[in-house]
C-alpha positions as CSV (number, residue, x, y, z in Angstrom):
1,X,-4.2,-13.9,-45.3
2,X,-4.0,-17.4,-47.7
3,X,-4.7,-19.8,-45.2
4,X,-3.4,-23.9,-46.2
5,X,-6.5,-25.7,-45.0
6,X,-6.2,-29.6,-44.1
7,X,-7.5,-31.8,-42.5
8,X,-7.5,-35.8,-41.9
9,X,-4.7,-36.9,-43.1
10,X,-4.4,-40.0,-41.1
11,X,-0.9,-39.9,-41.0
12,X,-1.0,-39.9,-44.2
13,X,2.9,-38.1,-44.6
14,X,3.7,-39.1,-48.2
15,X,-0.2,-37.0,-49.6
16,X,0.9,-34.2,-46.7
17,X,3.8,-34.0,-49.4
18,X,2.3,-34.0,-52.2
19,X,-0.5,-31.0,-51.0
20,X,2.4,-28.7,-49.6
21,X,4.1,-28.7,-53.3
22,X,0.9,-28.8,-54.6
23,X,-0.6,-25.6,-53.0
24,X,2.6,-23.7,-53.1
25,X,3.2,-20.9,-50.6
26,X,0.4,-19.6,-48.0
27,X,0.8,-17.7,-44.9
28,X,0.0,-20.2,-42.1
29,X,-0.8,-23.7,-42.9
30,X,-4.1,-25.0,-40.6
31,X,-4.3,-29.2,-39.7
32,X,-7.4,-29.0,-38.6
33,X,-7.4,-33.2,-36.7
34,X,-6.9,-36.8,-37.2
35,X,-3.6,-36.0,-38.4
36,X,-2.8,-39.3,-36.8
37,X,-4.9,-42.5,-37.5
38,X,-4.6,-43.7,-34.0
39,X,-0.6,-42.5,-33.4
40,X,1.5,-40.8,-31.1
41,X,2.4,-37.4,-30.0
42,X,5.7,-38.0,-32.1
43,X,3.8,-38.7,-34.9
44,X,2.1,-35.8,-34.8
45,X,4.9,-33.9,-34.1
46,X,7.2,-35.4,-37.3
47,X,4.0,-34.1,-39.9
48,X,4.0,-30.2,-38.1
49,X,7.8,-30.4,-38.9
50,X,7.0,-31.2,-42.4
51,X,4.6,-28.3,-42.9
52,X,7.2,-26.0,-41.5
53,X,10.1,-27.2,-42.8
54,X,8.5,-25.1,-45.8
55,X,9.0,-21.9,-44.2
56,X,5.2,-21.7,-42.9
57,X,4.1,-21.4,-39.4
58,X,1.0,-24.2,-38.2
59,X,-1.8,-23.8,-36.4
60,X,-3.3,-26.8,-35.3
61,X,-6.3,-29.2,-33.5
62,X,-6.5,-32.5,-32.6
63,X,-9.4,-35.2,-34.2
64,X,-10.9,-38.0,-33.0
65,X,-8.6,-40.5,-34.1
66,X,-5.9,-38.6,-32.4
67,X,-5.8,-37.9,-28.4
68,X,-5.2,-35.5,-26.0
69,X,-1.6,-36.6,-25.8
70,X,-1.2,-35.1,-29.0
71,X,-3.1,-32.6,-28.1
72,X,-0.4,-32.1,-25.6
73,X,2.6,-32.1,-28.0
74,X,0.7,-29.6,-29.8
75,X,0.4,-27.0,-27.2
76,X,4.4,-28.1,-25.9
77,X,5.0,-27.5,-30.0
78,X,3.6,-23.7,-29.8
79,X,1.0,-24.8,-32.0
80,X,-2.2,-25.5,-30.5
81,X,-5.4,-23.7,-30.8
82,X,-8.4,-26.2,-28.7
83,X,-9.9,-24.0,-26.5
84,X,-7.4,-21.3,-26.8
85,X,-7.2,-17.9,-28.9
86,X,-4.7,-16.1,-30.7
87,X,-4.0,-13.3,-33.3
88,X,-2.2,-13.7,-35.6
89,X,-0.7,-11.6,-38.1
90,X,-3.7,-9.8,-37.7
91,X,-6.6,-12.4,-37.9
92,X,-8.1,-13.6,-34.6
93,X,-7.4,-17.8,-34.8
94,X,-9.1,-20.4,-32.0
95,X,-9.7,-23.8,-32.6
96,X,-11.7,-27.0,-30.8
97,X,-10.1,-30.4,-30.8
98,X,-12.1,-34.1,-30.5
99,X,-15.8,-34.5,-31.4
100,X,-18.9,-34.7,-29.7
101,X,-19.5,-37.9,-27.6
102,X,-19.7,-40.8,-30.3
103,X,-16.8,-43.3,-29.9
104,X,-15.7,-43.9,-26.3
105,X,-12.5,-45.0,-27.4
106,X,-11.8,-41.7,-29.4
107,X,-11.1,-38.4,-28.6
108,X,-14.0,-37.2,-28.0
109,X,-15.6,-34.2,-25.5
110,X,-19.5,-33.8,-24.2
111,X,-20.8,-30.9,-26.4
112,X,-20.9,-28.5,-22.8
113,X,-17.5,-29.2,-22.8
114,X,-17.1,-27.8,-26.4
115,X,-19.0,-24.9,-25.7
116,X,-16.3,-24.4,-23.2
117,X,-13.2,-24.8,-24.7
118,X,-14.9,-22.6,-27.7
119,X,-15.5,-19.6,-25.4
120,X,-12.4,-20.0,-23.7
121,X,-11.0,-19.6,-27.2
122,X,-13.4,-16.8,-28.0
123,X,-12.5,-14.4,-25.6
124,X,-9.2,-14.3,-26.4
125,X,-10.2,-12.9,-30.4
126,X,-13.1,-11.6,-29.4
127,X,-11.8,-8.0,-30.6
128,X,-10.3,-9.1,-33.5
129,X,-12.0,-7.4,-37.2
130,X,-11.6,-11.3,-38.9
131,X,-12.0,-14.5,-36.8
132,X,-11.1,-17.7,-38.0
133,X,-12.6,-21.1,-35.8
134,X,-10.3,-24.7,-36.9
135,X,-12.4,-26.9,-35.4
136,X,-11.8,-30.9,-36.4
137,X,-16.3,-30.9,-36.4
138,X,-18.6,-29.6,-38.1
139,X,-21.0,-27.4,-36.8
140,X,-24.5,-28.8,-36.9
141,X,-26.5,-29.4,-40.1
142,X,-23.6,-27.9,-41.8
143,X,-21.4,-29.9,-43.8
144,X,-22.3,-32.6,-41.9
145,X,-24.1,-35.4,-43.4
146,X,-22.9,-39.0,-43.0
147,X,-23.3,-41.6,-45.9
148,X,-25.9,-42.8,-43.6
149,X,-27.4,-39.6,-43.9
150,X,-27.1,-38.5,-40.3
151,X,-25.9,-35.2,-39.2
152,X,-23.3,-35.4,-37.1
153,X,-21.4,-32.2,-36.6
154,X,-21.2,-30.2,-33.3
155,X,-24.1,-28.3,-31.6
156,X,-21.8,-26.1,-29.1
157,X,-19.9,-25.2,-32.7
158,X,-23.4,-24.4,-34.4
159,X,-24.8,-22.3,-31.6
160,X,-21.4,-20.5,-31.2
161,X,-20.9,-19.3,-34.8
162,X,-24.8,-18.2,-34.7
163,X,-23.9,-16.2,-31.8
164,X,-20.2,-14.6,-32.5
165,X,-19.8,-14.6,-36.2
166,X,-16.7,-15.5,-36.9
167,X,-15.4,-15.0,-41.4
168,X,-14.4,-18.7,-41.3
169,X,-14.8,-22.3,-39.5
170,X,-11.9,-24.7,-41.3
171,X,-13.3,-28.1,-40.2
172,X,-13.5,-32.0,-41.0
173,X,-13.9,-35.2,-39.2
174,X,-17.2,-35.9,-42.2
175,X,-14.6,-37.1,-45.0
176,X,-18.4,-37.1,-47.4
177,X,-19.1,-33.7,-46.4
178,X,-16.1,-31.9,-48.2
179,X,-18.0,-28.9,-49.4
180,X,-18.7,-24.9,-48.7
181,X,-21.4,-23.3,-47.3
182,X,-22.7,-20.5,-45.2
183,X,-24.1,-20.3,-42.2
184,X,-25.2,-16.8,-42.0
185,X,-22.8,-14.8,-42.6
186,X,-19.8,-17.1,-41.9
187,X,-18.5,-19.4,-44.5
188,X,-18.2,-23.1,-43.5
189,X,-15.4,-25.2,-45.0
190,X,-15.6,-29.1,-44.6
191,X,-12.1,-30.1,-46.6
192,X,-12.5,-33.1,-46.9
193,X,-9.4,-36.3,-46.7
194,X,-6.2,-35.1,-46.5
195,X,-4.8,-38.6,-46.7
196,X,-6.9,-38.9,-50.3
197,X,-5.2,-35.5,-51.1
198,X,-7.4,-33.0,-50.3
199,X,-7.4,-29.6,-49.0
200,X,-8.6,-25.9,-49.2
201,X,-7.5,-23.3,-49.6
202,X,-9.1,-19.9,-48.1
203,X,-8.1,-16.4,-47.8
204,X,-9.1,-13.9,-45.4
205,X,-9.2,-10.3,-46.0
206,X,-8.2,-8.0,-42.5
207,X,-12.2,-7.0,-43.3
208,X,-13.7,-10.5,-42.3
209,X,-13.9,-10.8,-46.8
210,X,-13.8,-15.4,-47.6
211,X,-12.4,-16.8,-50.3
212,X,-12.4,-20.5,-50.3
213,X,-10.7,-22.8,-53.3
214,X,-11.5,-26.2,-52.8
215,X,-8.0,-27.9,-54.0
216,X,-6.7,-31.7,-54.8
217,X,-3.2,-33.1,-55.2
């Protein structure tokens, strides 16, 4: 399956259109949070709709610059993955919105809460041979180093990946940590900043074999 992976758009509609044109058709689009820049649920619905207009299904989580209202709208639209697992064309997908605690004015959860959401989603796809986690934040210690050299990923996500060994984690949040890295058998891709044209293409086979290409529109 070909996955078009986009994170950290921060409301940049024109750049989303450029990515969709540059990337071409995919089996599904994964929107990994910060879809807006403190925007509204209607803003999010508009951007999701631009992806769907290309004939591609969308799955999404919210980021720290989104909100609980945006997460609810994603669920209403049938595309939200936060704390939820789905099997889409044989691939198990589950997701994690927001971020670990950083700034109280942003969308965040404690690590304990994040662990519960991950377990909820995993339970719904555990029997699927090939699984993908769509998370706004990276796992702690993997593609999560900030300009100030701090590690800002989620401890709960790292522990979950080490325990459940999904084929792929798609994440963003730390713009400067764009890249691909392994955590055990799991491939982790931080897609970079969609607002700047960055995205990734991931191909996942039925047996969980993963290929990732970092791209720029």
